[in-house]
N, C-alpha and C positions, 0 to 999 in steps of 0.2 A: 503494499498498499503508498501512497505517495504520500511524504509528510512535509511540510515545512516549518522552518521557524524563523517564528518573526523577531526583529531585535526591538528590546522594549524603552521605548522612548521615554516613558514618565519619569523617569529622574532626569534627563533634560529637561524635560519641559517645565516640570517642578524648579528645577533651578534656574531655570530662565524667568519663572513668575518669581523666585524671592530676587533675581537681579531688577526686575521691574519693579516691585515693593520697594527696594534699597532707592531706586531713579525717580521712583515719585514724588517723592517729598523735595528734593533738589530742584527738579524740574515745574513743579507748583510754584515755587520761590520765584523761579527766576520768570514765570510767566504773569505772576502776582504783581512782582515788582518792575517790571519794564514792558507791560502789554502796550503803553502807549510810547515806549523809545521807539525810536527809527531799529529798522531792521540790524544796522551795522550792531548799534550798541546788546542790541538783543543776543545777539552772537556772539559778540565780545564777550560778556558776563556769561551765557552759558558756558563759553570757552574755557575762562579763567577756572569758574567753579570747578567743570571737567578735569582742568590742570589741578585743582586741590587736591581733588579726591584720588585722583592718580598719583599724585604725592604722597597720600596716605594709603595706599594701593601698596607703593613700590616700599615705601617704610614697611606695612604690617607684612608683608612676603617676607622680608629679613627679618623680623621678629616670628614670621612661621618656620623659616629655615634655622634658626639660630636655637629654637625652643626643639629641636629634630620632632617639627611637628608635620612635615611634609608627606609623610604616609602615614598620620593620624587617621585619616580614610584611605585604604591603600586602593580603593577601583576610583574609578570616576565615570561620570561627574557626581556622580552622588555617594553615599555612604554606606557601602555594602545594598547599593541599591534601592536607597530612600533617599529621601531629599533633605535629612538633618538628622545629625547622631542621634536624637531621639527615637526615630523607627528603626535604628538598630543597636540598639543597646545592649542584646543579648548578644549577638557580634561580637561590639566591641570589648565586651564582659568579660567573654572566654578568650578574646587575644592577648587581656590584661591580665589572666589570671596565669596562661600560659607563658609570659611575660611581664613581670610587674612594670620592668624598667625598659622594655620596648618600645617601638613605634606607635604602636596603636594604645592609645589611653583615652578614658572620656576626657580631658581637658585637653588633649592635644589633636582629638576628631572634632571639637569644637572649633579651636586653631585654626584649623586647616579648613573647615567649610565655611566658616565667616571669611576667610581670606576669599575662597570660590564666590562668596554672595558679592562681595565688596568689587570683587573682579567683572561679576557678570551687568553686576548695576553700574558700572565704568562704561560697558561695553555697549548699554541698553542709551545712554547718555551721548556717547560719540555717534552712535544710530540715528540718535535723534538731530545731534547736530549735523551729518550729512543731509539727509534727507532735507532738512529746513533749507541749507544751503542751496542745495538744489532747486528746492518750490519757488526761492525768493533770488533766484541768481541773476534776476533781471532788475534788481534794486540793490543789488550790492555788487558794485565792480570788482568783486577778488572770485578768484576762481574757485569754484565747488569740488575740484579734482583734490585739494588739500585735505579737506575733511574726508574726500571717498577713500584717500589715500590713506589717512588715518584708521578708518572703519577696517579695511584690508588688514593692516599691521596688528591691531588690537583680535583680529579674527587670528592672524597667524600667532600672535603672542598666546592667546588662549589653545591654540594645538600645543604649544610649545609647553604650556602648564598642565596639559594631560598628559604629554610625554614623559615632564616631572616625575610624575606620578608613575605610571604603567611600566617606564625605565627605570625605576627604583632609582631616584636623587644621581642619574648617570650624570658625572659631572661638566660636561661639553653642552648637554641639554640645560641643566641647572644656569651654568654660565651664560649660555646665551639668552635664558628666561631673564636671568637681571639685564642683558645690554638692552634686549629686548622692549623691558619698563622705562628704561632710560630714555631709548630712541623714542618711545609713546611721548613722553614728556617734552623730548626737546620738539616733535611733530605739533603739539599741542600750543608749546610757547609759541611759535612760528605762525601760527594763526593768529594766537590773541596779539602779536605785535600786526599782522595783517590788518585786522579788523579794528585796530588803535589808528593805523594809518588810514584807513578808509572814512572814520571820522574826523582827520586832519590832525591827528595827533604828528606831531612834527619829529624825524630825528634826533636822538639823543646829541649827536656831534659830529663834525668831520675829522676824523685821524689822521694824522702822517704817514705816507707809506709805510713807516717802518716800526710805528704801534699797531698798521693795523696786519702786518705779517706776525707781530708777537700776539695778537690777540688770536689769531689763526691757529698760530703754534701751539699756544696755549691749551688751546682747544682740544685741538689733534692728541695732545698730550695727555687730557683728560680723559679722554676716552681708552686709551691706551691703560691709564692708570685703573679706570674702570673694569677694565677686562683682566687684568692681572689680582685688583683684589677678588673680584669674581672667583678667580681660578683657587685664590688663596682659601677662598671660605668656602667653597663648593669642594675643597680636597681636606680641609680642616688642619689646614699647615697655620694657623695663627702662631701654634704653640711649637713650633719648632725650634723659634728662637724666641728667648725670652727675658734678654740681655739688652742693651742697648746703652752704644750705638755695636758692641760686638755680640756677637754671635755665637753660641757655644764657645765663650771664650775666645774669642777670635774674630778680627775683620775679616776673614775668607775663611770660611768653614769649608768642612766637607760637603761636596755638593754632586748629587747626580741630574745634570740639568735635560739628558737624553730624556729618562725616564720622566723627570717631572714634569716636564712639557710634551709629553706624548698626549694628544689631543684624545681619542677616539679610546676610551678602555672605560671598564666600569669603576666604581669606586672602591677605594683602599686597594687595588689591582693594579700592578704594573702592566708595562706591555707584554708578558708573556703568563698574564694570570697569574701570577703569584701574587703575594701580599707586597704595597709598593716599599720600597726601601726608605728608612728617614733621612738618608743622604736627599733624597728626591723630594720631601717634603720640604728640607732644609734650603733647594733651590726654588722653589716655587715661594717661598717665603722671602726670601734674602733678593731675589729681583724684583717683587713688587716694591719691598725696602728699597731698593737702589734707585728703581725709577720715579719713589716718591719724594727722593731730595731734590731730583731736575725737576718735577713737577711744582714742586713746594717756591724752588726758586725762580721758577718761571712767572707763577701767580704771583708773586711779590713782586718781581719786573715791574710786572705789567699794572698792578695795583698804584705804583708810584706813576708811570706812566698815564695811568686813568686820569688819577688826582689831580694831575695836570690840566687838565680840561675841565671846566669847572659845573657842565652839564654833565659832565661823569662820574663824578665822588659821591655819590649815593651809591651806585655799582661799584665804586673804588672800595668803599666801605664794606660792601657785602663780599666781595670778593677776598681782600683779607682779611674778613673776620673768619667767614666759611674755610680759608686757608689755614687759618689757626686752631680752626674747630677740630678741621682733619686732622691737625697733628698733634694737637691732645687726645683725640679719640685714638689717634692709631696707636700711640706710644701707650694709654691705658689697656688698650687690647694686649698687647706685650707685656708690659710689667705687672699688670695685676690679674694678669690669667684670664683674658678674653671674658671682663664682665659684660652680662647681655646689656646693661644702659648705654657702655660704651659702645659695645661693636653693632646695635640698632643706630644710633647716633652716628656712627662713621656709615652705614648706608645712605641717611639720610641727608649727610651734609654733602655728600657724594652728589645726590638728587638735587639738591639744592644748586649746587655748583653746575651744572647742566642745564640750571634753569638759568639760573645768571648769567652766563657766558652765550647760552644760544642767545640772549637778547640783547646782550653787548653787539653779537655777530650782525644780529638782521637790525637790529638799532642805529647803527652809525655807519659811515660812508669812509671810505678811502678820499684823502684830499687829493691825491693824484687824479684818481679816476673822476671827482668833480671838477679840477681843472680844466682835465681834457674834453670833457664837457662843454664846458661854457666857452673853451676856445673852438670847438667845434662849432658852436652855436652863432658865434661874433661873426663870421659873415654874412650871414642870413641876415642881423640885425641893422649891420652897416650897408646892406644891398640896397 
């Protein structure tokens, strides 16, 4: 007899409903507060609110990872086929009894599912932003492809979130999931800048060519450092060095770069499938530390440069303050044994730096470019 197995979509539909519940409050607030405002203003407020919630999502994602709650519900999208840990109590109880300190406990299950609810709520808001941008594209002179690409990106981010669970915290997948969240922050910040420009908000200032190059260089170094930091965190390599500035009583400890930076491997395993060596974990940690020196120096130099531009002094204060925060929390992780507050704050500081530097990149102009454009326009004015 022919039988067919149908996929049970109820956990997915229930998770989508929970995301809608999360998004209803912020969406209602935006509509009520800005129903008489111009379209660009409404879209800007919606984008900024989505940016704020996405920042919260990134920080809570770090909290989820650092409390070892990433497998609190070891299936996806639900929790043992249910929309919340309430319906999965018997499964969670059994897993917790079998392994009390294991990845599945009642608190960890709730942390993981709250993270999923918040992520789905952010997805609903980004979907709303994309649909509204297309419906009002004739009244707002901004391409709706920005929010559309952001929608595509958040869907990819959701796929990486699913793989994070189904592939059992595979380091490369978890690191890409972290980077994807940072990219999402940058995309939303760019859109907020575009909507502000549509409302007539002027650029922050015109930068000399070398200062502009330093901005772009620092921006690129930040992304490299975030990738290295994600690799440290997902491989649990923070405690490979518990001294500063030395590591294991040496300024150049024994390191295995080949094993440490083999990207496609399981958590805790080397390329050959055996347990990853301590020398490999040391290499992961120490490369991140050495890179941090370069990034911190670049940020301080850029802070000084930006402070000399009156319109950018607020951004200079933010940049310098966040750089010092990253230094303090990074040292706290090493010297205090990776306390949760310092570790979560370190991720939050990196996310804030992405937002600040993205704003500087897209709200400033190159003096050379501006001068070149004015020179090109000059013959037309005198003709």
